[in-house]
Residue, then its C-alpha position, 0 to 999 in steps of 0.5 A: m700461722t695457719k691459712k684459712k681455706r676459702i670455700d666457694v659457696l656457689l659450689h655447695k649442693f644445697v645452694p641453687k643457681h644465682i644470677l645477677l640481673t643487668k639493669e635492663e633485665s631488672q627494669l623488664l622484670l619490674e615492668q612485667y610484674r608491675i611492681d617496685v623493687n621494694d616489693l621484692p624479698q630482700i637479700f643482704e649485701k653481706d650474704p655469702v652468695a651476694i658477695a660471691i657473685g658481686a651483687k651490690e645494693g640496688d641489684i636484683i638476683k634471680i635464683v633458679r631452683d630445680s624442682s623434682t615435683t612440679v616443673k623443671s625449675v622455679n625462679y625467685y628474685r631478691y633485691v640486694k639491700k645493705e644491712k642496717v647496723 
């Protein structure tokens, strides 16, 4: 019987930093931009990065991507959603 190697997707060079926002941080974000959580792009709960950081349905993830052409970094936000089966 062979053992499967577990790969930490967060350590891959092409995966930007993902930060799970607290409920308070999520609420401030939505108020700041005057949006509803459903206005954010979505990421599925079964996404390897969502699993790795412990994100559950209803959470908001902040993605920090370094930029070599514009500013130091660019922030993106994703709403965690269950995948329809």
